[in-house]
C-alpha angles and dihedrals in degrees: 000000000000121000089244093054092046090053091049090053090050090055104034125178104253101175139055092210107130113230126191132206110237140161090300094041115237116343129173142107110334095233090064096054110070096094091039094055091044090054092047086056087057092046093046089056089052092047090052090055091046088056096053095271092303116156115266122201126230115191123190110205144112091208110205095000122113117282095256090063126077139174148184134221136176125232124212124231097270095042095270126137117265115292107266091232088064095051093083089047090053090049092050093048092048094052101039118112118253089252093053098042101092091045090052091050089051090052090055092051091050095043093050096033095235122178101222091196092069119101116265128202127190124186111208129198134169141194127235099271115128089237095053097080096059091042089052088055089051090052092050089049090054094050093048093045087063092047093256129143112245118203110196112203093176122209114008140129120278092243090054092058090048088053094045091055092047093045094050096047093043092049097043102041117245116258097024098106091277087166088081110120092222092063096055119101117233120249090257094050096048093044090051090051090053096045094043091050092055099037097045093051092043094051093046093050092047090051091053093050119082105161098094095152108150093354119115124195096228129095137176111230120209105195097186086232086281143107094293092079091050092051093045092052091049090050096049098081089054090056092060095214095305089135133021116229125190113198129224133171095019100142104126097165107051113093118250099015101102110112090344111148090332143067134066098299094050094047094045099043098039095038090221137107122276116254115244093040109102109167137150117271116283093024110150105239126191120197122192128183132246097281096030101243096115129060135179133172126221143162143185114237126220090269093055096256121146115235123191127202101190136176092289090056092047091050093052093046092049096043093049091051095046091048089055092050093048093048094046093046092054092226116147100233127143114224127193142170124226120206139168127230088267092068110112110261091228091060091051091051092049093049095049101036104033106025091033090217119147114251125206124191122210136173118281114280135082093246090062093046094047094047092051093045089059089067090072129068085234115019121187120194133169129161114221087251090068101258112131151095145189121264124203121203121228087250091057094047092048093049092048093049092045091051091049089057095044105111092191094059119116108260093233091054090045090061091055091049092049089053090053089050092053091048091057086059096044094050120077097217095181094077143335107300117188094201095047092044092050092053089048092053091048091052092051096045091050093047091048091045088231132155124196096280094056091050093047092048094064089094140337118249120234111240112262141189134196123199138164130226116201112221137178093245123010090198090077086076113079125174141194138185094054090314093302094114128050114219098176138081093038115250097018095105092048090055092047090052091051092051094046091055089069094062130076110238085000122173131160139166138171131214136174120254115250094223111028141032093268133118114215118218123199126186139177131191142153095270134030091240090055093046090052092048093047092051092050093049092050091044091056092051089051089049091053099043102033101047102262120202130190123019120002111242112268 
């Protein structure tokens, strides 16, 4: 029996449940994933060879999902998400029978003209879920079964693995047998590179800023009982006391606590404070999610009201600051913000009318946001849920470096350029990184001299409401214009338009879920009562025209 066949028999496919690779990779109940993660180890080894033996990342996490779920996703050589052309290949490999698996793998090698004799390297990371350790072993088994070299970095945040892959491939030179074990940094070395990159830039930027005003250097950190608290505690010594952090929800060992009633997703979706965070009014609270790629801010005011500063608020804060730096530096760089239809309409209006920054709208999903952001010299994108980053084009980086070295530049302008240079180091441009994004926000607030009220006062959100309509087949719903218009079933969009006309500041759209037979409805209006009513009206029309099942929206 071949080593490959023996490994397949060790990780057999035990379910007929079809699973599809999406923006977040594969994600479902953990007990269904052993064979899937094993097969992604096989595919990651192939992908490494397809990319000239560059290291490929394999992250085991279900992010903000409940603890009983888990997932796996592959990371490209420069920290990007898996090439969309490989998503259907991943889906086919995951769902093939044990008997068909080796044939399907052969088809991939032929289709993509891969030399299977090349070295292959796969970096593996996992979150703190109880199921992640055994799934990590399945991934390693898959990589080794295809004669690849698996590098297990253990428990770390998703953004860290993205950075590790990018750092290794950038340092080693893709295509030059970078799969060689001798060229791979140790876990300690690569972690130090990540922490030093963030901390050095953060401390330098804080040193340059002197307009503290209403800003205070103390935050409350809600770690969602996940890896974010571990990473933040590891980073603290590198920050040398430049910021005070009080920790909450940092229990990564007790069963059932991960993301439960806390963390970024809970705070953002429920619009209520995380449990386990009991602080005085006006405390600046940061919530991250289970794998630390999402971040939101929030606070309770003196009257006991909950106030959320979500991804839209972070995007506007960051874009406004970057626009100021670009203008003051005199560099000719085009800056833009990328949003989805879920971005609050008030934020879009503020960005375009007050900041005068171009706004692009794309379909839901980080891969769409990231791809569009690359079209700008400086592209800012954040989903409302707090997942986002800033990407700098090679042109932008080169201009910034050139300006830093220009001895004839006016000293005042030089200081603005130096600040831009430090920001390119502080920001993890490979993917949304809750820790990096939090440090970025803290730099901007300190430099502005702003407390929470000043940040919140930039604009007033329109009231909004999300709801779901269960249908027989979600595929009946088809959309266009970045999911803002429904083109099927016929007549649905006309009815939505008629309903929206009756509401001040009204806006509503519908889109099919990517994973279940559900249609998602989003509405905005001037008041919360109106937004709720609008969502229910639209939800009922969807129920009637799209084959609703179960309870009627109410």
